[in-house]
C-alpha positions as a Markdown table, in Angstrom:
| # | Residue | x | y | z |
|---|---|---|---|---|
| 1 | Unk | -28.1 | -33.0 | 22.0 |
| 2 | Unk | -30.4 | -30.0 | 22.0 |
| 3 | Unk | -30.1 | -27.0 | 24.2 |
| 4 | Unk | -32.1 | -23.7 | 24.5 |
| 5 | Unk | -31.3 | -20.2 | 25.6 |
| 6 | Unk | -33.2 | -17.0 | 26.1 |
| 7 | Unk | -31.8 | -14.3 | 23.9 |
| 8 | Unk | -31.9 | -12.3 | 20.7 |
| 9 | Unk | -30.2 | -12.2 | 17.3 |
| 10 | Unk | -27.5 | -9.6 | 17.0 |
| 11 | Unk | -26.3 | -10.1 | 13.4 |
| 12 | Unk | -25.5 | -12.7 | 10.8 |
| 13 | Unk | -22.9 | -13.1 | 8.1 |
| 14 | Unk | -22.3 | -15.4 | 5.2 |
| 15 | Unk | -19.9 | -15.8 | 2.4 |
| 16 | Unk | -17.5 | -18.0 | 0.4 |
| 17 | Unk | -13.8 | -18.3 | 0.1 |
| 18 | Unk | -11.4 | -20.6 | -1.6 |
| 19 | Unk | -8.7 | -22.6 | 0.3 |
| 20 | Unk | -6.3 | -24.8 | -1.7 |
| 21 | Unk | -8.7 | -25.0 | -4.6 |
| 22 | Unk | -11.7 | -25.9 | -2.4 |
| 23 | Unk | -14.7 | -23.6 | -2.3 |
| 24 | Unk | -15.8 | -23.2 | 1.3 |
| 25 | Unk | -19.1 | -21.4 | 2.2 |
| 26 | Unk | -20.3 | -20.3 | 5.6 |
| 27 | Unk | -23.3 | -18.8 | 7.3 |
| 28 | Unk | -23.0 | -17.8 | 10.9 |
| 29 | Unk | -25.0 | -15.7 | 13.4 |
| 30 | Unk | -24.3 | -14.1 | 16.7 |
| 31 | Unk | -26.9 | -14.2 | 19.5 |
| 32 | Unk | -26.9 | -12.6 | 22.9 |
| 33 | Unk | -27.8 | -14.9 | 25.8 |
| 34 | Unk | -29.8 | -12.7 | 28.2 |
| 35 | Unk | -29.5 | -15.2 | 31.1 |
| 36 | Unk | -25.7 | -15.7 | 30.9 |
| 37 | Unk | -25.1 | -12.2 | 29.5 |
| 38 | Unk | -22.7 | -13.5 | 26.8 |
| 39 | Unk | -22.4 | -13.5 | 23.1 |
| 40 | Unk | -22.9 | -16.9 | 21.4 |
| 41 | Unk | -21.8 | -17.7 | 17.8 |
| 42 | Unk | -23.8 | -20.3 | 16.0 |
| 43 | Unk | -23.7 | -21.9 | 12.6 |
| 44 | Unk | -26.8 | -21.7 | 10.4 |
| 45 | Unk | -27.4 | -24.9 | 8.4 |
| 46 | Unk | -27.5 | -24.5 | 4.6 |
| 47 | Unk | -31.3 | -24.8 | 3.7 |
| 48 | Unk | -32.3 | -22.7 | 6.8 |
| 49 | Unk | -33.7 | -19.2 | 6.3 |
| 50 | Unk | -36.0 | -18.6 | 9.2 |
| 51 | Unk | -34.1 | -16.5 | 11.7 |
| 52 | Unk | -35.8 | -14.2 | 14.2 |
| 53 | Unk | -35.8 | -10.5 | 13.7 |
| 54 | Unk | -32.8 | -8.8 | 15.2 |
| 55 | Unk | -33.2 | -7.5 | 18.8 |
| 56 | Unk | -36.4 | -9.5 | 19.4 |
| 57 | Unk | -36.4 | -11.6 | 22.6 |
| 58 | Unk | -37.1 | -15.3 | 22.0 |
| 59 | Unk | -36.2 | -18.8 | 23.0 |
| 60 | Unk | -33.5 | -20.1 | 20.7 |
| 61 | Unk | -33.2 | -23.8 | 20.1 |
| 62 | Unk | -29.7 | -25.0 | 19.2 |
| 63 | Unk | -28.2 | -28.4 | 18.4 |
| 64 | Unk | -24.9 | -29.2 | 19.9 |
| 65 | Unk | -22.5 | -31.1 | 17.6 |
| 66 | Unk | -19.8 | -32.5 | 20.0 |
| 67 | Unk | -16.7 | -33.6 | 18.3 |
| 68 | Unk | -13.5 | -35.1 | 19.7 |
| 69 | Unk | -11.8 | -31.7 | 20.2 |
| 70 | Unk | -14.5 | -29.0 | 19.7 |
| 71 | Unk | -18.2 | -28.4 | 20.1 |
| 72 | Unk | -20.3 | -26.5 | 17.6 |
| 73 | Unk | -23.7 | -24.9 | 18.1 |
| 74 | Unk | -26.0 | -25.2 | 15.1 |
| 75 | Unk | -29.2 | -23.1 | 14.9 |
| 76 | Unk | -32.4 | -25.2 | 14.9 |
| 77 | Unk | -35.4 | -22.9 | 15.5 |
| 78 | Unk | -36.8 | -20.2 | 17.7 |
| 79 | Unk | -40.0 | -19.5 | 19.7 |
| 80 | Unk | -41.3 | -16.1 | 20.6 |
């Protein structure tokens, strides 16, 4: 499922850590939804590098990965 929101990029973070001998890497970003006036945390997929400039209003396109217990938002693209 795909959803969109009006908002802007606040910040992003990435890194790696080791858990029980497994190397786990992550890349996340926080967006501000200007319609709902809420912070939204999204996952950035691995080969993706095209994020909008911080504090620039745009339409953010997100994929919704719905699991049995949790839903995860994954960044897809943006439009100015």
